[in-house]
N, C-alpha and C positions, 0 to 999 in steps of 0.2 A: 504493500500499499504505499501511495507516495504521500511523502511528509508536507504539511504547510504551515506558513508563518503564522497565518490566522485560520479560524474555523467560525462560521454563522451558523447557528442553529436554528432552525424554523420549526414551530409548533403551531401548523395552520387553523386558523380561527376565522368564520365571516363577521364578527364583528372587530377583534382585534387579536392578532397574530401574535404569539409568544418569540421573541426573537432575543438570541443570545451571542453576544461576541467572545469569542476566548482568542487570547494571543497566548499563544501554545507555549514559547519559551517562559515566559513569566509566571503563566497561569493565571493573568488577570483576567477575569469574568465580568461583564457587562450584559445585563437584562433589562428589555423593556416590553412593553407591549404596544404594537403598533396597527392602525387601520391599514387597509390594504393601500391608498393611496400614499401613507407615510411609509410604508414600507419599501414600496416601488422608489419615492426618494431616496432612503436610506440604501437601498442595494444600489442605486444608480451611483450614488456619491462614495461607495465602497468600490465599485468598479473603477471610477476615474481616479480615485486616492490611490489604488494599489497599482492602477498602471504608473503614476505617477513616481511614487516611491518605491517601487520595485518588489514589493512583497507578495508571497503567494497567499492567495484566500481559495478557500471551498465554501461554498453554501451546501449544508446539507438539512434538506426537508423532510419530515416526516410524512410518508406515503403510504396513507392508510389503505388506498385503492391497490396496493399492490398484495394485501391478505385476500386469500381467497373468500373469506367470509369477514365483511367489514362493518357489520351493523350489529354487534353484541348488544342486546337489551333484551329483557323480558316483558314489555311493557306490551299490549294488546290495542287493537281498536284505534281510536285518534291518538293515542299517546304514543303508540308504536308509529304511526304512520308519520306524527311530527319528529321522532327522533330519527327514522329514518331520512326525512326530507333533511334534516340539518346534517347528518352524515353524509348524504351525499353533495351538501352545499359546501361542507369544510372540505371537500375532497377537490371540488372544483377549485377551489380558492388556491390549494396546494399545487392543484396543474397549472393555474395561471401563475402561480408563484414561479416554477420550476422554466415556464416558458418564458416568462419574463426576465430569468437569471440569463439565459442562454442568449437571449437578445443582447443584453447589456456584456456579455464576454464573459462572465462569469462561470467558472467550472461550478456544476451542480452535481449532487448525489441524492438518488430519492432513496429514503431509508423507511426500511418497513418500522413500524412501532416498536419500541423495545418491551420487552416482557414487564410485566407489572407485578413486583415483586416487593412493594414497600409497605408500610405499615397506614398510609391515608387510605382514604376510601377509594374502592373498587382496584386496591394493590398501586394506587398513585404515591407518587414521592412528595414527602412533606418538606415544608420549609426547612425544617430541624434537621432532617436527612441529609439535603443537597447542601445546606450551609455547614454540614460537619465536614464533607470532604473536600468541599470548594472555596471555603471563607466567603459565600456570598453573604451579604448584609442588605439591611434593609427589609422591605415587603416585597412579597413576591405572590403573584398569582398561579395556578395549576398550569397555564400555557408557558408562561416563562420559567418556571422550574422543568417542566417537560424539555424546553429550547436549550437549558444549561446543560441538563443530561445527555442529550443529544449531541452537544459540542465535546463535552467532557469523555462520552463515550467514544466519540470517532476520534481522538485525538490519542484514545489508549491510556488514559491517565489514570491514577490508581481511584477504585472506588470503596471507598471504607464506610464500613457499617458500624456505626456505636451499638454496641450489645449491654451497654449499661442501662439500667433503667431510671 
């Protein structure tokens, strides 16, 4: 696997996608939640900046559409239809982000969702867990944490789990 100076992880969402930026050498991690237009501006600036400053960057997008089954839920009737519609909308946002990355000349990887094995609801990672091994401070939402985990995992950095209660 090719090594990169910087990794951008994106957890796609219709309203605000989670975005994480990791400087691999220093392990400096920044997270944010951006609307689709804000994200496109951000990616365009990263593409221009990396060309000017000569650092390598890869964008890793969580690509739930690569799963054979991508609509995991137990809801039925209207609730199930709403969830299915939201899942499909999130997937389409992700596909458009991938398309725009390529348009901007950014290398992009479509990453299957990582295994949900954390302490949070439905196996999602909690703020305390991600902060434990990344040093991330401040408040985060689930999309931001997932984006950070995508970066950290793709960089091959150690993921430590605090077993103390």
